[in-house]
C-alpha positions in Angstrom: 0.0 0.0 0.0 1.4 3.4 -0.8 2.9 5.2 2.1 0.8 8.4 1.6 1.5 12.0 0.8 3.0 14.8 3.0 4.3 12.2 5.5 6.9 14.6 7.0 4.0 16.7 8.3 1.8 13.8 9.4 2.9 13.6 13.1 2.8 17.4 13.5 -0.7 17.6 12.0 -1.9 14.6 14.1 -0.7 16.2 17.3 -2.5 19.4 16.2 -5.7 17.6 15.6 -5.6 15.6 18.8 -4.8 18.7 21.0 -7.4 20.9 19.4 -10.3 18.5 19.0 -10.1 16.2 22.0 -10.2 16.5 25.8 -11.6 14.5 28.8 -15.1 15.0 27.4 -14.6 15.0 23.6 -13.2 12.1 21.6 -12.4 11.5 17.9 -12.7 8.2 15.9 -10.1 6.8 13.5 -12.2 7.7 10.4 -12.5 11.3 11.8 -8.7 11.4 12.3 -8.1 10.3 8.7 -10.6 12.9 7.4 -9.0 15.6 9.4 -5.5 14.7 8.1 -6.9 14.8 4.6 -7.9 18.4 5.1 -4.2 19.1 5.5 -3.4 17.1 2.4 -1.9 14.4 4.5 -3.0 10.8 3.5 -2.3 7.8 5.6 -3.5 4.3 6.4 -5.0 3.3 9.7 -2.1 1.1 10.7 0.5 3.9 10.4 -1.8 6.3 12.4 -2.1 3.8 15.2 1.7 3.8 15.4 1.8 7.6 15.2 -0.7 7.9 18.1 1.7 5.9 20.3 4.7 8.0 19.0 3.0 11.2 20.2 4.1 10.2 23.7 7.6 11.1 22.7 6.4 14.6 22.2 4.8 14.6 25.6 1.2 14.0 24.3 -0.5 11.0 25.9 -3.4 9.6 23.9 -5.9 7.2 25.3 -8.2 4.9 23.2 -11.5 3.5 24.5 -14.0 1.1 22.9 -16.9 2.8 21.2 -19.4 0.7 19.4 -17.6 -1.5 17.0 -14.4 0.5 17.1 -12.4 2.8 19.3 -12.3 6.6 19.9 -9.4 8.6 21.2 -8.6 11.6 23.3 -5.6 13.4 24.8 -5.0 13.0 28.5 -2.7 14.7 31.0 -2.2 18.1 29.4 0.5 20.4 30.8 -2.2 22.6 32.3 -5.6 21.6 33.6 -8.6 23.8 32.7 -9.0 25.2 36.3 -5.3 26.1 36.3 -5.7 28.1 33.1 -8.8 29.8 34.5 -6.6 31.0 37.4 -4.0 32.4 34.9 -6.7 34.1 32.9 -8.1 35.7 36.1 -4.6 36.8 37.0 -4.1 38.4 33.6 -7.5 40.1 33.7 -6.9 41.6 37.2 -3.3 42.7 36.5 -3.6 46.5 36.2 -0.1 46.8 34.7 -1.0 44.6 31.7 -2.7 46.6 29.0 -6.1 45.6 27.6 -4.5 44.7 24.2 -1.8 42.6 25.7 -4.3 40.9 28.1 -6.3 39.7 25.1 -3.2 38.5 23.3 -2.0 36.5 26.3 -5.4 34.9 26.9 -5.6 33.8 23.2 -2.2 32.1 23.7 -3.5 30.3 26.8 -6.5 29.1 24.8 -4.1 27.2 22.5 -3.1 25.0 25.5 -6.5 23.4 25.6 -9.0 21.9 23.2 -11.3 24.3 21.2 -14.1 23.2 23.5 -12.3 24.1 26.7 -11.1 27.3 25.0 -14.7 28.4 24.9 -14.9 28.1 28.6 -11.9 30.4 29.0 -13.4 32.9 26.5 -16.5 33.2 28.6 -14.3 34.6 31.4 -12.8 37.3 29.3 -14.3 40.7 30.4 -11.2 42.9 29.9 -12.8 45.8 28.1 -13.6 48.7 30.4 -11.3 47.7 33.2 -8.8 50.3 34.4 -5.5 49.0 32.8 -2.2 50.6 32.2 -1.8 52.4 28.8 2.0 51.9 28.7 2.5 49.2 26.0 6.3 49.2 26.5 6.0 47.8 30.1 6.9 44.3 28.9 10.2 45.6 27.4 10.8 47.6 30.6 10.5 44.6 32.8 12.7 42.6 30.5 15.4 45.4 30.6 15.2 45.4 34.4 15.7 41.6 34.6 18.6 41.8 32.2 20.3 44.6 34.2 19.9 42.6 37.4 21.4 39.4 35.9 24.3 41.4 34.4 24.8 43.5 37.6 24.4 46.8 35.8 22.6 50.1 36.6 19.7 51.3 34.6 18.8 54.8 33.3 15.3 55.9 32.6 12.8 58.8 32.7 10.0 58.8 35.2 6.5 60.1 34.2 3.3 61.2 35.9 -0.2 62.2 34.7 -1.1 65.9 34.6 -4.6 67.5 34.7 -4.7 67.4 30.9 -4.5 63.6 31.1 -1.0 63.7 29.5 2.1 61.8 30.7 4.8 64.4 31.5 8.3 63.7 32.7 9.1 64.4 36.3 12.0 66.6 37.3 12.0 68.3 34.0 12.8 65.2 32.0 16.0 64.4 34.0 17.2 60.8 33.8 17.2 58.6 36.9 20.3 56.4 37.4 19.3 53.5 39.7 20.8 50.1 40.7 18.0 47.6 40.2 17.7 44.8 42.8 14.2 43.4 42.5 10.6 43.8 41.3 7.6 43.8 43.6 3.9 43.5 43.1 1.7 45.6 45.3 -1.8 47.1 45.1 -2.2 45.9 41.5 1.0 47.7 40.4 4.5 46.5 39.5 7.4 48.3 41.2 11.1 48.4 40.7 13.0 48.3 44.0 16.5 49.7 43.7 19.3 51.8 45.2 19.7 55.5 44.5 23.5 56.3 44.9 22.9 60.0 45.0 20.7 59.8 48.1 22.1 56.6 49.5 18.6 55.2 49.9 16.5 52.3 48.8 13.7 53.6 46.5 10.9 52.1 44.4 9.3 53.2 41.1 6.1 52.2 39.3 7.3 50.2 36.3 4.5 51.5 34.0 5.7 55.1 34.6 9.3 54.3 33.6 10.1 55.2 30.0 13.2 55.2 27.7 14.9 52.7 29.9 18.4 51.3 29.1 21.1 49.4 30.8 24.3 51.3 31.5 27.9 50.1 31.7 28.1 51.1 35.4 28.0 48.2 37.9 25.2 48.1 40.5 25.7 49.7 43.9 23.9 49.2 47.2 24.6 45.5 47.6 25.1 45.9 51.4 21.6 47.4 51.7 20.0 44.4 50.0 21.8 41.6 51.7 19.3 41.5 54.6 16.4 43.1 52.9 13.3 41.0 52.5 11.4 42.3 49.4 8.1 40.9 50.6 8.6 42.5 54.0 9.6 45.8 52.5 6.3 45.8 50.5 4.2 44.9 53.5 5.6 47.8 55.5 5.1 50.3 52.7 1.4 51.4 52.5 0.5 51.8 48.8 4.2 51.7 48.3 4.7 55.2 49.7 7.9 55.7 51.6 8.5 57.1 55.0 10.7 56.5 58.1 10.5 52.9 59.2 9.3 52.8 62.8 7.7 50.3 65.3 4.2 51.4 66.0 1.7 50.1 68.6 -2.0 49.9 67.8 -5.1 49.2 69.8 -7.6 47.3 67.7 -11.1 46.0 68.0 -11.3 42.2 67.9 -13.5 42.4 64.8 -10.4 43.8 63.0 -8.2 40.7 63.6 -8.6 39.6 60.0 -7.7 43.1 58.7 -4.4 42.9 60.7 -3.6 39.4 59.6 -4.3 40.3 55.9 -2.0 43.3 56.2 0.9 42.0 58.4 0.6 38.2 58.1 -0.2 35.4 60.6 3.0 35.7 62.5 2.0 39.1 63.9 1.6 39.0 67.7 -1.8 40.1 68.9 -2.0 40.6 72.7 -5.4 40.7 74.3 -6.1 44.1 76.0 -9.6 43.4 77.2 -12.6 41.3 76.2 -13.1 43.4 73.0 -9.7 44.6 72.0 -6.1 43.6 71.4 -2.8 45.4 70.9 -0.3 44.8 68.2 3.2 46.2 67.5 4.3 46.3 63.9 7.1 47.8 61.8 5.8 50.2 59.1 7.0 53.1 56.9 5.1 55.9 58.6 3.5 58.0 55.8 0.3 59.9 55.2 -1.0 56.7 53.5 -0.3 54.7 56.7 -2.2 57.3 58.8 -5.0 57.2 56.2 -5.2 53.4 56.7 -5.7 54.0 60.4 -8.4 56.5 59.6 -10.2 54.1 57.3 -10.7 51.6 60.2 -12.7 54.2 62.1 -13.3 53.8 65.8 -12.0 50.2 65.8 -8.4 51.3 65.6 -6.3 53.7 67.7 -2.6 54.6 67.4 -0.9 54.2 70.8 2.7 55.1 70.1 5.3 56.1 69.7 4.4 59.7 70.7 6.1 61.2 67.6 3.8 59.2 65.4 0.7 59.9 67.5 1.6 63.6 67.1 1.7 63.1 63.3 -1.8 61.7 63.5 -3.0 64.7 65.6 -1.5 67.1 62.9 -3.2 65.1 60.2 -6.5 65.3 62.0 -6.1 69.1 62.4 -5.2 69.5 58.7 -8.3 67.5 57.7 -10.5 69.6 60.0 -9.2 72.8 58.5 -9.6 71.4 55.0 -13.3 70.8 55.6 -14.0 73.9 57.6 -14.1 72.3 61.0 -11.3 74.4 62.6 -13.6 75.4 65.4 -13.4 71.9 66.7 -9.6 71.8 66.7 -9.4 72.1 70.5 -12.1 69.5 71.3 
């Protein structure tokens, strides 16, 4: 019997057919396989296809055959990703503020190729990207890549840093001056991606929103600040920085209502020590970067949270309360 035509493409097309048209709930028969191959101008006899189905395991594609009527039907088992896993990835892409709408849709379409066309429809039903607040900086992917390259090659990076103005335009900060920073890591916080690096001019660790960094390039200068990052826990640094706003790191003591135990654990982790104060309250001591955003977090908890110390931070809170009172025309209550 003739061997058939386009045999060099047969195994590739067979793999394509099995991956696209079968899954745990959808099968394909041998006549259907031969018909599908024929649409790619690949002809073959049943015996050679049986052998090819076994050979697919070499490519990491396991095919299982089961009796069906007078014959068998076949489907792919043990894909690299299960459908629930891909749904999680789709959700992560959708909720990632730093990924643009255009790139979100491209990535999700690529994920759909990892499952059958039937399961891909289940992923498509989850795609509600349009209308979400997403970054508009399409170059962020190249920025992240440049940062990783600089870290791996132990080099500084140079970039301009932008901010939005009231005309809804991105304008460079500091008159367009370039920032020269030693990159040491990337952090994810409050739906944004941040570069954490060392600023040699100020001798401080700083962080920058990746989607606001433009015209980035790696320099020939070696990184500095290694001694500052030897003992720095990136996750801990992010946890202490409220909305990634900097401030002096201090140990603060809080009195909290018992109902806010979950809020404290979500913010500072399960290892935080909560000491009972009375039947309805507990105290907790935590390390934070004291900033207006931290004080705002305390405000947001209402009467269930009170800052106990140190006195310098309590005084900052008093000043913030006075400022807010003046801003809303309540200065007559300042002394109460």
